[in-house]
Every structure is written in structure tokens, then in C-alpha cells.
RODOMAR-669063 format. One record per residue: residue number from 1; residue in one letter; x, z, y of N, C-alpha, C, CB in turn. Coordinates in steps of 0.05 Angstrom, whole numbers, always signed. Atoms other than C-alpha are relative to their C-alpha. Glycine has a CB too. Example, Ala and Ser with C-alpha at 12.3 -4.5 7.8 and 13.67 -1.06 7.14 Angstrom:
BEGIN
   num   residu   n_east     n_up   n_north   ca_east    ca_up   ca_north   c_east     c_up   c_north   cb_east    cb_up   cb_north
     1        a      +18       +0       -24      +246     +156        -90      +18       +0       +24       -20      +25         +1
     2        s      -16       -1       -24      +273     +143        -21      -15      +14       +22        +9      -29         +9
This chain:
BEGIN
   num   residu   n_east     n_up   n_north   ca_east    ca_up   ca_north   c_east     c_up   c_north   cb_east    cb_up   cb_north
     1        m      +16       +0       -24        +0       +0         +0      +17       +0       +25       -19      +24         +0
     2        h      -17       -1       -23       +57      +16        +47      +11      -27        +7       +24      +20         -5
     3        n      -10      +27        -6       +84      -54        +39      -21      -18       +14        +8      -14        -27
     4        y      +21      +16       -12       +17      -84        +58       -4       +9       +30       -27       +4        -15
     5        i       +2       -9       -28       +13      -40       +121      +23      -11       +16        -1      +31         +1
     6        t      -23      +11       -15       +83      -61       +140       -3      -30        +5       +26       +5        -17
     7        t       +5      +29        -4       +65     -134       +129      -20       -5       +22       -10      -13        -26
     8        l      +20       +2       -20        +3     -125       +172      +11       +4       +28       -23      +19         -6
     9        v      -11       -7       -26       +40      -92       +229      +20      -21        +9       +14      +27         -1
    10        d      -20      +21        -6       +97     -143       +225      -14      -26        +8       +19       -4        -23
    11        g      +15      +24        -7       +46     -199       +226      -10       +0       +28       -23       -4        -19
    12        y      +10       -3       -28       +15     -174       +291      +24       -3       +19       -14      +26         +4
    13        r      -23       +0       -18       +83     -163       +323      +13      -28        +1       +21      +21         -9
    14        n      -13      +26        +0      +113     -229       +301      -16      -21       +14        +6       -9        -29
    15        y      +16      +21       -13       +54     -271       +324       -2       +5       +29       -28       -1        -13
    16        a       +0       -6       -28       +50     -234       +390      +25      -10       +14        -4      +30         +5
    17        n      -25       +9       -11      +123     -249       +402       +1      -31        +1       +24      +10        -16
    18        y       +1      +29        +2      +113     -321       +380      -18      -12       +22       -11      -10        -27
    19        f      +19      +10       -19       +52     -330       +426      +12       +2       +28       -26      +16         -1
    20        v      -13       -3       -26       +90     -303       +487      +22      -21        +3       +12      +29         +3
    21        h      -21      +20        -1      +149     -348       +470      -11      -28        +4       +17       +1        -26
    22        e      +13      +26        -4      +102     -408       +465       -7       -5       +30       -24       -2        -18
    23        l       +9       +3       -28       +76     -395       +535      +23       -2       +19       -17      +24         +8
    24        l      -22       -1       -19      +143     -382       +568      +23      -19        -6       +11      +28         -1
    25        s      -23      +16        +7      +188     -431       +532       -9      -28        -9       +16      +13        -23
    26        p       +8      +28        +8      +164     -504       +534      +23      -14       -13        -9      -16        +25
    27        n      -20      +16       +14      +202     -547       +484      -15      -19       -19       +20      +18        -16
    28        w      +12      +21       +17      +190     -604       +434      -14      +12       -24       +21      -19         -9
    29        h      +13      -12       +23      +169     -555       +380      -21      +21        +9       +20      +13        -18
    30        n      +19      -20       -11      +119     -517       +424      -28      -10        -4        +6       +4        +30
    31        y      +28       +8        +6       +48     -522       +397      -18       +2       +24       -11      +17        -23
    32        f      +18       -5       -22       +15     -494       +459       +0      -24       +19        +8      +25        +15
    33        y       -1      +22       -20       +40     -548       +507       -6      -27       -13       +28       +0        +13
    34        w       +9      +25       +13       +30     -603       +455      -30       -1        +0       +11       -1        -29
    35        l      +29       +0        +0       -42     -581       +450      -11       -7       +28       -11      +28         -8
    36        v       +8       +7       -27       -49     -583       +526       +5      -29        +6       +15      +18        +20
    37        g       -7      +28        -6       -14     -650       +531      -17      -20       -14       +29       -5         -7
    38        i      +16      +18       +16       -52     -684       +475      -29       +0       +10        +1       +6        -30
    39        s      +27       -3       -10      -118     -657       +501       -3      -14       +27        -8      +30         +3
    40        a       +1      +13       -26      -103     -680       +572       +1      -31        -2       +22      +10        +18
    41        f       -3      +29        +4       -82     -749       +548      -26      -13       -11       +23       -6        -19
    42        v      +25      +11       +12      -145     -760       +505      -23       +2       +21        -7      +14        -26
    43        w      +20       -3       -21      -189     -734       +562       +3      -22       +21        +1      +28        +13
    44        l       -5      +21       -18      -156     -784       +608      -10      -27       -11       +30       -2         +7
    45        l      +11      +24       +12      -173     -840       +559      -30       +0        +2        +9       -1        -30
    46        e      +29       -2        -3      -245     -815       +560       -9       -8       +28       -10      +28         -7
    47        l       +7       +6       -28      -246     -820       +636       +4      -29        +7       +15      +18        +19
    48        l       -6      +27        -7      -214     -888       +639      -16      -21       -16       +30       -5         -4
    49        f      +13      +19       +18      -248     -921       +579      -23      +13       -15       +20      -12        -20
    50        p      +21      -14       +13      -313     -884       +565      -17      -19       -17       -18      +14        +20
    51        w      +17      +16       +18      -354     -910       +506      -29       +3       +10        +3      +10        -29
    52        r      +27       -6       -11      -418     -876       +532       +4       +4       +30       -13      +25        -14
    53        k       -6       -1       -29      -412     -892       +606      -19      +18       +16        -2      -28        +11
    54        d      +19      -18       -14      -473     -850       +624       +5      +29        -6       -28       -8         -7
    55        q       -6      -28        +7      -442     -787       +595      +16      +13       +22       +15       +2        -27
    56        p      -14      -12       -22      -419     -738       +649      +30       +6        -7       -14      +26         +8
    57        v      -28       -8        +4      -345     -724       +659       +2      +27       -12       +16       -2        +27
    58        f       +1      -27       +11      -359     -651       +647      -26       +1       -16        +1      +22        +22
    59        r      +24       +3       +16      -408     -662       +590      -11      +27        -7        +7      -16        -25
    60        h      +14      -25        +8      -456     -611       +562      +18      +17       -18       -26       -7        -15
    61        d      -16      -19       +15      -418     -550       +535      +30       -6        +0       -10       +1        -29
    62        f      -28       +6        -2      -351     -577       +557      +17      +25        +3        +6      -19        +24
    63        g      -15      -25        -4      -327     -508       +580       +0      +17       -26       -12      +16        +22
    64        l       +1      -14       +25      -350     -476       +515      +19      -12       -20       -29       +0        -12
    65        d      -18      +14       +19      -312     -528       +474      +29       +6        +7        -5      -30         +0
    66        l      -27       -6        -8      -249     -516       +515       +8      +28        -9        +3       -3        +30
    67        f       -6      -27        +9      -253     -442       +500       +4       +1       -30       -23      +20         +8
    68        y       -3       +2       +29      -263     -456       +426      +28      -12        -7       -22      -16        -13
    69        l      -25      +14        +5      -203     -502       +429      +24      +19        +1        +4      -23        +20
    70        f      -23      -19        -2      -155     -448       +453       -4      +25       -18        +4       +8        +29
    71        f       +5      -23       +17      -189     -392       +415       +9       -6       -29       -29       +8         +1
    72        n       -6       +6       +28      -184     -426       +347      +29       -8        -4       -18      -22        -10
    73        y      -28       +9        +4      -114     -454       +359      +20      +23        +4        +6      -22        +20
    74        f      -19      -21        -6       -82     -390       +386      -11      +28        -1       +12       -4        +27
    75        l       +9      -27        -4      -124     -329       +404      -10      +13       -26       -23       +1        +20
    76        f      +10      -11       +25      -156     -321       +335      +24      +11       -17       -15      -21        -16
    77        s      -23      -10       +15       -87     -314       +303      +11      +25       +13       +22      -22         -1
    78        l      -10      -24       -15       -67     -264       +357      -18      +24        -6        +1       -5        +30
    79        i      +19      -22        +6      -130     -222       +343       +5      +11       -28       -28      -10         +3
    80        g       -4      -11       +26      -115     -216       +270       +4      -19       -23       -22      +16         -7
    81        y       -1      +18       +23      -116     -279       +227      +28       -2       -11        -9      -27         +8
    82        n      -28       +3       +10       -40     -287       +223       +9      +24       -16       +19       -5        +24
    83        a       -8      -24       +15       -29     -215       +202      -15       +3       -26        -4      +25        +17
    84        l      +16       -2       +24       -86     -215       +152       +8      -21       -21       -30       -3         +7
    85        s       -9      +21       +19       -63     -281       +122      +26       +7       -14        +2      -27        +14
    86        d      -26       -9       +12        +7     -252       +111       -6      +21       -22       +18      +13        +22
    87        v       +8      -20       +21       -25     -193        +74      -12      -14       -24       -19      +21        +12
    88        g      +13      +15       +21       -68     -241        +34      +20      -14       -18       -20      -19        +11
    89        v      -21      +15       +16        -8     -283        +12      +16      +20       -16       +18      -16        +19
    90        q      -16      -20       +16       +31     -221         -8      -17      +11       -23        +9      +23        +19
    91        a      +17      -11       +21       -28     -193        -47       -4      -21       -22       -28       +8        +11
    92        f       +3      +21       +20       -38     -260        -82      +25       -3       -17        -7      -27        +13
    93        n      -26       +2       +15       +36     -264       -101       +4      +24       -18       +23       -2        +20
    94        d       -1      -24       +17       +33     -192       -126      -18       -3       -25        -7      +25        +16
    95        f      +18       +4       +22       -27     -210       -169      +12      -19       -21       -27      -12        +11
    96        l      -13      +18       +19       +10     -269       -199      +23      +13       -15       +10      -25        +15
    97        g      -22      -15       +12       +69     -223       -211       -8      +16       -24       +13      +17        +20
    98        w       +9      -15       +23       +27     -182       -259       +0      -17       -26       -29      +11         +4
    99        f       +0      +19       +23       +25     -244       -304      +27      -13        -4       -22      -21         +3
   100        g      -26      +11        +2       +98     -258       -296       +5      -27       +14        +7       -4        -29
   101        i       -2      +25       -16       +86     -317       -248      +14       +6       +26       -27      -14         +4
   102        t      -15       -6       -25      +138     -316       -193       +3      -25       +18       +27      +11         -6
   103        n       -4      +25       -15      +136     -389       -171      -23      -19        -7       +27      -13         -5
   104        l      +23      +19        +5       +75     -435       -162       +8      -29        +1       -21       +5        +20
   105        v       -8      +28        -5      +116     -497       -148       +0      -16       -26       +28       -1        +13
   106        a       +1      +17       +23       +98     -551       -198      +14      -27        +5       -29       -5         -8
   107        i      -13      +25        -7      +126     -611       -161      +20       +6       +22       -21      -22         +9
   108        q      -21       -7       -20      +192     -602       -124       +4      -24       +18       +26       +8        -14
   109        v       -3      +22       -19      +187     -647        -63      +25       +2       +17       -25       -2        +17
   110        g      -23       -4       -18      +248     -618        -30      +23      -20        -4       +11      +28         -5
   111        a      -21      +20        +5      +293     -670        -63       -6      -27       +12        +4       -2        -30
   112        l       +7      +26       -12      +255     -727        -30      +10       -2       +29       -31       -3         -1
   113        p       -6       +4       -28      +274     -757        +37      -21      +14       +18        +2      -29         +8
   114        v      +18      -15       -17      +242     -720        +96      -25      -16        +5       +14       +6        +27
   115        w      +24      +16        -6      +195     -779       +111      -19       +1       -24        +8      -29         +7
   116        a      +16       -1       +24      +171     -777        +38      -14      +27        -3       +16       -7        -25
   117        q      +11      -27        +1      +161     -702        +41      -24       +2       +19       +21      +21         +6
   118        l      +21       -1       -20      +119     -709       +104      -24      -16       -10       +10      -10        +27
   119        l      +22      +17        +9       +78     -765        +73      -16      +14       -22       +11      -27        -10
   120        v      +13      -14       +22       +64     -725         +9      -17      +23       +11       +20      +10        -20
   121        l      +14      -23       -12       +45     -664        +50      -25       -9       +14       +18      +15        +19
   122        f      +23      +10       -15        -1     -704        +95      -22      -10       -19        +9      -24        +18
   123        l      +21      +11       +19       -37     -740        +37      -13      +21       -16       +13      -21        -18
   124        v      +11      -22       +16       -46     -678         -6      -18      +17       +17       +22      +16        -13
   125        r      +16      -18       -18       -70     -636        +53      -25      -14        +8       +17       +7        +24
   126        d      +24      +14        -9      -118     -689        +78      -21       -3       -23        +7      -27        +12
   127        f      +18       +2       +23      -147     -700         +8      -14      +26        -6       +16      -10        -25
   128        v      +12      -26        +5      -158     -626         -3      -20       +7       +22       +22      +22         -1
   129        q      +18       -6       -22      -189     -619        +66      -25      -16        -1       +14       -5        +27
   130        w      +24      +16        +4      -237     -676        +52      -19      +14       -18        +7      -28        -10
   131        h      +17      -14       +19      -264     -638         -8      -11      +26       +12       +15       +5        -26
   132        i      +10      -25       -13      -268     -573        +31      -22       -6       +20       +23      +15        +13
   133        h      +19       +7       -20      -305     -607        +87      -27       -7       -14       +10      -24        +17
   134        r      +24       +7       +15      -355     -636        +37      -13      +25       -11        +6      -20        -23
   135        l      +11      -26       +10      -363     -566         +7      -14      +15       +22       +23      +16        -12
   136        l      +13      -13       -23      -380     -539        +76      -29      -10        +4       +16       -3        +25
   137        h      +27      +12        -3      -440     -586        +76      -18       +5       -24        +3      -30         +5
   138        r      +15       -2       +24      -462     -575         +5       -6      +29        -9       +14      -15        -23
   139        t       +3      -28        +7      -457     -499         +0      -15      +15       +21       +28      +13         -5
   140        p      +17      -11       -21      -513     -463        +36      +13      +21       +18       -23      +13        -13
   141        w      -11      -20       -17      -474     -402        +61      +23      -11       +17       +10      +24        -17
   142        m      -21      +12       -16      -415     -445        +83      -12      -17       +23       +18      -17        -18
   143        w      +13      +16       -20      -462     -492       +120       -8      +16       +25       -24      -15        -12
   144        e       +8      -17       -23      -487     -434       +163      +23       +4       +19       -10      +28        -11
   145        f      -23       -2       -18      -416     -427       +190       +7      -27       +12       +25      +11        -16
   146        h       -7      +27       -10      -405     -502       +196      -19      -10       +21        +1      -19        -24
   147        k      +19       +9       -20      -467     -509       +238      +11       +2       +29       -25      +18         -2
   148        v      -11       -3       -27      -426     -485       +298      +13      -26        +8       +21      +23         +0
   149        h      -12      +25        -7      -386     -549       +295      -20      -22        +5       +20       -9        -22
   150        h      +20      +21        -2      -448     -591       +287      -21       +6       +22       -15       -3        -26
   151        s      +18       -6       -22      -483     -558       +346       +8      -16       +25        +1      +30         +7
   152        v       -8      +18       -22      -447     -608       +392      -22      -21        +4       +27      -14         -6
   153        e      +21      +20        -6      -499     -651       +427      +10      -23       +16       -23      +14        +15
   154        q      -14      +22       -14      -453     -693       +471      +29       +1       -10        -2       +2        +31
   155        m      -26       +1       +12      -389     -715       +437      +22       -4       +20        +1      -21        -22
   156        g      -24       +3       -16      -321     -707       +469      +23      +12       -14        -4      +13        +28
   157        f      -24       -8       +14      -249     -692       +450       +1      +30        -7       +24       -7        +16
   158        a       -2      -29        +4      -255     -616       +458      -19      +10       -23        -7      +14        +25
   159        a      +17       -8       +22      -311     -614       +406      +15       +1       -27       -23      -20         -3
   160        h      -17       +0       +24      -256     -625       +354       +5      +29       -10       +27      -13         +5
   161        l       -7      -27        +9      -239     -551       +353      -22      +20        +6       +25       +9        +14
   162        r      +22      -19        -1      -308     -522       +363       -9       +5       -29       -25      -12        +17
   163        y       +8       -8       +26      -317     -487       +297       +2      +30        -3       +18      -14        -22
   164        h       +0      -29        +5      -330     -417       +270      +26       +9       -12       -24       +8        -18
   165        w      -26       -9       +10      -268     -376       +255       +0       +3       -30        +8      +26        +13
   166        m       +2       -3       +28      -293     -366       +184       +9      -25       -15       -28       +7         -9
   167        e      -10      +25       +12      -277     -439       +170      +30       +0        -4        -8      -24        +18
   168        t      -29       -2        +3      -203     -423       +181       +6      +14       -26       +12      +16        +24
   169        f       -5      -14       +26      -206     -373       +123       -7      -18       -23       -17      +26         +0
   170        i       +8      +17       +23      -243     -422        +79      +20      -22        -5       -28      -13         +6
   171        y      -19      +22        +3      -196     -480        +92      +27      +10       -10        +4      -15        +27
   172        r      -27       -9        +7      -131     -440        +88       +1      +12       -28       +10      +20        +20
   173        t       +1      -11       +27      -153     -403        +25       +0      -21       -21       -24      +19         -3
   174        l       +2      +20       +20      -172     -465        -13      +23      -20        +1       -26      -15         +4
   175        e      -23      +17        -2      -112     -504        +13      +25      +12       -13        +6       -7        +29
   176        y      -25      -14        +6       -61     -451         -7      +13       -9       -26        -5      +29         +0
   177        i      -12       +6       +26       -52     -464        -81       +9      -29        -2       -20       +6        -22
   178        p      -10      +28        +3       -49     -541        -79      +25       -5       +17       -22      -19         +9
   179        l      -24       +5       -17        +1     -540        -21      +24      +16       -11        -6       +7        +29
   180        a      -22      -16       +11       +42     -484        -53      +11      -14       -25       -10      +28         -7
   181        m      -10      +12       +24       +46     -524       -117      +18      -24        +4       -24       -9        -17
   182        i      -19      +22        -5       +82     -581        -83      +25      +11       +15       -13      -22        +17
   183        g      -24      -13       -10      +132     -532        -54       +9       -9       +27       +22       -4        -19
   184        f       -8      +10       -27      +130     -555        +18      +12      +23       +16       -24      -13        +14
   185        g      -13      -19       -18      +177     -519        +65      +13      -15       +22       +20      +18        -15
   186        i      -12      +18       -19      +189     -574       +115       -1      +11       +28       -15      -27         -1
   187        q       -2      -10       -27      +213     -552       +183      -15      -18       +20       +29       +3         +9
   188        d      +13      +19       -18      +184     -615       +214      -30       -3        -5       +13      -28         -2
   189        f      +28       +1        +5      +113     -598       +192      -16       -5       +26        -9      +26        -13
   190        i      +14       +5       -26       +96     -600       +266       -7      -29        +4       +19      +10        +23
   191        l       +6      +29        -3       +98     -676       +262      -27       -7       -14       +22      -17        -13
   192        v      +26       +4       +13       +41     -676       +211      -22      +13       +15        +1      +11        -29
   193        y      +20      -15       -14        +3     -624       +249       -9      -13       +26        +9      +29         +6
   194        l       +6      +13       -25        +8     -660       +316      -14      -27        -4       +25       -3        +16
   195        f      +13      +26        +6       -11     -727       +285      -29       +5        -7       +15      -14        -24
   196        t      +28       -5        +7       -74     -698       +254      -15      +12       +23        -1      +20        -24
   197        l      +14      -10       -24       -90     -661       +318       -8      -23       +19       +19      +20        +16
   198        a       +6      +23       -17       -86     -726       +358      -22      -17       -11       +25      -17         +4
   199        i      +22      +16       +12      -129     -764       +308      -26      +15        +2        +7       -6        -30
   200        g      +25      -15        -2      -180     -708       +307      -12       +0       +28        +6      +29         -8
   201        h       +9       +2       -27      -184     -708       +383      -12      -28        +5       +23       +5        +20
   202        l      +11      +27        -5      -193     -784       +384      -26       -5       -15       +21      -21        -10
   203        n      +24       +3       +15      -246     -781       +330      -25      +11       +14        +3      +12        -28
   204        h      +22      -13       -14      -288     -735       +373       -3      -10       +29        +4      +30         +0
   205        a       +0       +8       -29      -272     -769       +440      -22      -21        +6       +27      -11         +7
   206        n      +20      +20       -10      -320     -811       +481      +15      -25        +7       -15      +11        +25
   207        i      -13      +26        -3      -280     -874       +470       -6      -17       -24       +31       +4         +3
   208        y       +5      +19       +21      -287     -936       +428      +28      -11        -9       -19      -24         +9
   209        l      -26       +9       +10      -228     -954       +382       -5      -24       -19       +15      +22        -15
   210        p       +2      +24       +17      -230    -1026       +355      +24       -3       -18        -4      -26        +17
   211        i      -24       +0       +17      -182    -1014       +298       +0      -20       -23        +4      +28        -12
   212        g       +1      +21       +20      -205    -1071       +253       +1      +11       -28       +23      -19         +4
   213        p       -2       -8       +28      -186    -1065       +179      +10      +28        -4       +18      -19        -15
   214        l      -10      -27        +2      -153     -998       +193      -22      +21        -2       +18       +7        +23
   215        k      +22      -19        +2      -222     -967       +194       -4       +9       -29       -26      -14        +10
   216        y       +2       -7       +28      -217     -967       +118      +22      +21        -8        +2      -24        -18
   217        v      -22      -19        +5      -156     -921       +124       -3      +24       +17       +27      -13         +5
   218        f       +1      -23       -18      -164     -878       +186      -28       +5       +11       +19       -5        +24
   219        n      +25       -8       -14      -223     -840       +213       +1       -9       +28        -4      +31         -2
   220        n       +1      +11       -27      -246     -863       +281      -26       +9       +14        +1      -31         +0
   221        p      +23      -10       -14      -297     -846       +336      -27      -13        -9        +3       -5        +30
   222        q      +25      +13        +8      -348     -898       +313      -10      +11       -27        +5      -31         -3
   223        m       +8      -10       +26      -347     -870       +242       -7      +29        +1       +23       -4        -20
   224        h       +5      -29        +0      -343     -797       +258      -26       +8       +15       +24      +15        +13
   225        l      +24       -7       -14      -401     -799       +307      -24       +1       -19        -6      -21        +22
   226        w      +21       +0       +20      -446     -815       +247       +1      +26       -17        +1      -24        -18
   227        h       -2      -25       +15      -420     -752       +213      -17      +22       +14       +29       +9         -3
   228        h      +15      -20       -16      -454     -713       +270      -28       -8        +5       +15       +5        +26
   229        a      +27      +10        -5      -518     -754       +269      -21      +19       -10        -4      -27        -12
   230        e      +22      -17        +8      -583     -715       +266      -17      -14       -21       -18       +7        +24
   231        k      +17      +15       +19      -619     -770       +227      +18      -17       -19       -20      -17        +15
   232        l      -15      +15       +21      -591     -799       +162      -20       -8       -22       +23      +17        -12
   233        p      +18       +8       +22      -622     -836       +103       -1      +22       -21       +10      -27        -12
   234        q       +5      -22       +19      -649     -793        +47      +22       +3       -21       -26       -6        -15
   235        e      -21       -2       +20      -594     -811         -2      +25      +13       +10        +6      -27        -11
   236        a      -24      -12       -13      -543     -783        +47       -7      +27       +13       +13      -19        +20
   237        h       +9      -24       -14      -579     -718        +63      +20      +23        +2       -25      +10        -13
   238        n      -21      -21        -1      -517     -675        +49      +22       -8       +19       +11       +5        -28
   239        g      -20       +8       -19      -477     -713       +101      +15      -25        -8       +19      +23         +4
   240        v      -16      +24        +4      -431     -773       +108      +26       +3       +15       -16      -25         +9
   241        n      -24       +3       -15      -362     -791       +132      +15      +27        +4        -6      -12        +28
   242        f      -12      -27        +0      -326     -726       +113      +30       -1        +7        -4      +13        -26
   243        g      -28       +2        -5      -257     -753       +129      +10      +16       +23        +7      -29         +5
   244        i      -12      -15       -22      -212     -709       +171      +18      -18       +16       +17      +24        -12
   245        t      -17      +20       -13      -156     -758       +188       -4      -27       -13       +30       +9         -2
   246        l       +3      +25       +14      -164     -811       +134      -29       -5        -7       +17       +1        -26
   247        s      +27       +8        +8      -228     -849       +121       +0      -11       -29       -11      -21        +18
   248        v       -2      +13       +26      -203     -877        +55      -15      +15       -22       +29       -4         -8
   249        w      +14      -16       +20      -232     -819        +15      -30       -5        +0        +6      +30         +4
   250        d      +29       +6        -2      -302     -834        +41       -7      -27       -13        -9       +0        +29
   251        f       +5      +26       +12      -296     -906        +19       +3       +2       -31       +18      -22        +11
   252        l       -4       -3       +29      -269     -886        -50      -23      +16       -13       +26      +15         -5
   253        y      +22      -17       +11      -324     -833        -60      -28      -10        +9        +4      +29         +8
   254        r      +25      +12        -9      -378     -877        -28      -16      +19       +18       -16       -8        -24
   255        t      +14      -17       -20      -395     -828        +27       +3      -12       +28       +10      +29         -1
   256        a       -3      +13       -26      -377     -877        +83      -27      -11        +9       +21      -22         -1
   257        y      +26       +9       -10      -435     -894       +128       +2       -6       +30       -22      +22         -5
   258        v       +1       +9       -28      -434     -934       +193      -19      -24        +1       +29       -7        +11
   259        p      +19      +22        +1      -498     -976       +194       +2      -18       +25       -28      +10         -2
   260        y       -6      +15       -25      -482     -998       +266      +14      +19       +19       -27      -11        +13
   261        e      -16      -16       -19      -440     -974       +324      -19      +14       +19       +21      -18        +15
   262        g      +21      -14       -15      -490     -923       +349      +11      +19       +20       -18      +15        -19
   263        s      -12      -17       -20      -459     -897       +412      -18      +22       +11       +10      -17        +24
   264        h      +19      -19       -11      -523     -861       +433      -18      +12       -21       -16      -14        +22
   265        i      +17      -13       +20      -549     -834       +368       -2      +30        +6       +12       -4        -29
   266        k       +5      -28        -6      -578     -764       +371      +17      +17       -19       -30       +7         -4
   267        l      -18      -16       +15      -530     -711       +347      -12      +28        -6       +27       +4        +14
   268        g       +8      -27        +6      -541     -644       +313      -12       +4       -27       -20       +9        +20
   269        f      +13       -6       +25      -586     -616       +258      -28      +11        +6       +17      +19        -18
   270        q      +27      -11        -4      -657     -592       +248       +2      +29        +9       -17       -1        -26
   271        g       -1      -27       -11      -668     -529       +290      +21       +4       +20        +4      +19        -22
   272        i      -22       -3       -19      -611     -543       +338      -10      +11       +27       +14      -26         +4
   273        r      +10       -9       -26      -657     -528       +397       -1      +31        +1       -28      -11         +6
   274        q       +0      -29        +2      -661     -456       +372      +27      +13        -6       -21       +9        -21
   275        f      -27      -10        +7      -587     -451       +356      +12      +14       +24       +18      -23        -10
   276        p      -12      -14       -23      -548     -400       +399      +18      -18       +16       +16      +24        -11
   277        k      -15      +17       -19      -514     -429       +460      +26      +13       +10       -17       -6        +23
   278        t      -24      -13       -10      -459     -378       +475      +20       +6       -23        -8      +27        +14
   279        f      -22       -4       +20      -393     -364       +440       -6      +24       -18       +26       +4        +15
   280        l       +3      -24       +16      -408     -293       +417      -25       -2       -18        -3      +25        +18
   281        s      +24       +2       +16      -479     -309       +394       +4      -20       -23       -23       -9        +17
   282        q       -5      +19       +22      -453     -368       +353      +18      +13       -21       +14      -25        +11
   283        l      -17      -13       +20      -400     -324       +320      -16      +18       -18       +21      +16        +15
   284        v      +15      -18       +17      -451     -274       +295      -24      -13       -14       -10      +24        +16
   285        y      +24      +14       +11      -505     -325       +278       -1       -1       -30        -1      -28        +11
   286        p       +2       +3       +30      -486     -337       +204       -8      +26       -14       +26      -10        -11
   287        w       +6      -26       +13      -493     -262       +189      -28       +9        +8       +21      +21         +7
   288        r      +26       -8        -8      -557     -253       +228      -22      -16       -12        -2       -1        +31
   289        k      +19      +18       +13      -592     -312       +196       +7       -4       -29        -2      -27        +15
   290        p       -6       +3       +29      -596     -310       +119       +4      -30        -7       -22      +12        -17
   291        a       -4      +27        +9      -569     -373        +86      -23       -9       -17       +27       -3        -16
   292        p      +22      +10       +16      -622     -417        +55       +7       -1       -30        -9      -28         +9
   293        t       -5       +1       +29      -631     -418        -20       -4      -29        -9       -19      +19        -15
   294        g       +3      +27       +11      -628     -480        -64      +20      -19       +12       -28      -10         +5
   295        s      -19      +21       -10      -594     -545        -46       -1       -1       +30        -6      -27        -13
   296        v       -1       +1       -29      -571     -550        +26       -7      -28       +10       +28       +8        +10
   297        i       +6      +25       -13      -600     -603        +70      +11       +1       +28       -31       -6         +1
   298        t      -14       -3       -26      -553     -613       +129      -13      -16       +22       +28       -8         -3
   299        k      +13      +17       -19      -592     -668       +163      -29       -4        -8       +16      -27         +3
   300        p      +26       +1       +12      -664     -653       +146      -19      -22       +11       -14      +26         +3
   301        q      +18      +20       -12      -697     -703       +193       +9      -27       -11        +0       +1        +31
   302        l       -9      +24       +14      -690     -762       +146      -16      -24        +9        -2       +4        -30
   303        v      +14      +25        -5      -707     -834       +157       +4      -17       -25       +11      -15        +26
   304        e       -2      +16       +24      -721     -884       +102      +22      -20        +1       -27      -14         -4
   305        e      -21      +21        -2      -674     -936       +129       +8       -1       +29        -9      -27        -10
   306        v      -10       +3       -28      -630     -942       +191      +10      -28        +3       +23      +20         +6
   307        s       -8      +28        -4      -624    -1012       +218       +8       -4       +29       -23      -20         -7
   308        q      -10       +5       -27      -592    -1041       +279      -22       -9       +19       +22      -22         +0
């Protein structure tokens, strides 16, 4: 128990020092200023080349999304996630130790060139995240948390990081074993993280990206907007277009859906008008409202067929 308490205290102290260093020491490996820079750049693209020209510069809930952006990227770890995750990893490793397992690595990628390590890490992580994202839509209690992200009614770059903090626990917990099994320890992981951050911002931005055949590989604003659509055909009632960075998984699993480039489709889910509008009320919502029983219907207002 003493080791866990020490890990917890060290986790708080180390992340607090890291956070202060991030603020005071701009450099090429500084996540904070990369987040600011990428966000400012994508917002500038929205202002210069808006897809929905009638959407306000400061769209609905823009300030709320900005707060979520910094809360989920930094403040949540400062409050406790980083320290608790350190304790969780230590407890998991101790549990494996009872069975004589001291190393989860099944595929040693360290011998590969750095570019190959980064590619393997990116592909495995994105594939795992695709399945987790789909699980968030298909599992009733998880969907109650994921509703926060789908409460966006006007799409913009900052909506990328509007999500409930519980999603961080779900993603990181389910990612841990697959990523640990490939033994990644790459110092340049920031390259993968920043690439996926930029793609995620672009996917949610109010811009149009004519990427041609690359739409079968990379997620894009035209495709992701349909993921947030309030109305979907009955056969896709559990959601569509689950891709995080890559769209290829959706085409392989036949969950891709872009019937037309619907720049002004209605976003949200059934009951969104009654969904809480403030940060704190959205955080407590999943516990105050019991999760539905049976199969989850994420987009209940179904249409028989969507045509152009």
C-alpha cells in the first residue's frame, strides 16, 4: 500500500512540475504550445475557407468547447488522472506478477527503424481506438458518457476535444494491453500524437477538404459530420463513420456512410434539447440519468432512406 501512495504522490508532483514546465518553456516537444498553435491554425482555416458560410465565427458553445479542449488535454491530468493512471499501471503489473508475468511485450518493435516504429504504433493505436469508439456507441452506459461529445450542434475544430473525462479512462484502459504488447517506448511519440491531433481538429472543423481517393484512407470533415448526424437510416442506428484518424476501418467493416455532402445536416441525438448545457452539469449527467436497458439507439430519429 505504501508503494501505491508513493506512486500517487509522485504522480501529482511530477505532472504539476511538467505542467509548469510546459507553460514556461516553449520548445518543439511542448504539447501545450503545439495545441495552441494547431488550434489557431485550423481556426484560421475555418475563418478563411468556411464550409458553412452562414455559421458564426464564434459558433454556438464555442467557449464551452475551448474550455473542454484545455481541460481534457491538461487540467484533467493535473487534477488526478495522471497520478491515478500511474497507480493503475503499477497495480496491473503487480497483478501480473502474481502469475509470474513480468513482461507483456509480444512483438519487439524496438529493433525497427524509427519511422517503422511510429507507423506500427499509429496503425495499432488507431485500429484499437476505432473499436473503442464503436463500443461507446453500442454499450448503453458508455453512450451516456459519449453523449457529451455528440451534444455539439454547430461543428467546429474545438468540438474535437469536447468529451466527458470518463472517456479518457475507457480509451486508455482498453488501449493499454495492445500497446504494451508491441513494446512501444518511442521518444518521438509526440509526432504521432500531434498528427492525430491535427487530423482530429480538421475532421471537426468548418472547412471542406476535397481529398479525392484519400477519403478511403483518412477521416475528413465531410465524412465525420455524418457521424454526428441526428438522423440516420435504420440499418445504421448504432452510428456510422467511427474512424478517429483513418477512415479505412469504416470501409473495411462497412460502417462508412456519406450519402451526400450534407454541410447543413442537423447534428445531435434524440433528447438533445433537454441535454445539460454547462460544463459541470454535463460532467454529472451520466450518473444522474440511468443508462437505458437493452440495445442502445444512438440516433433514434431514423429515416427510411437519405437521398440527395
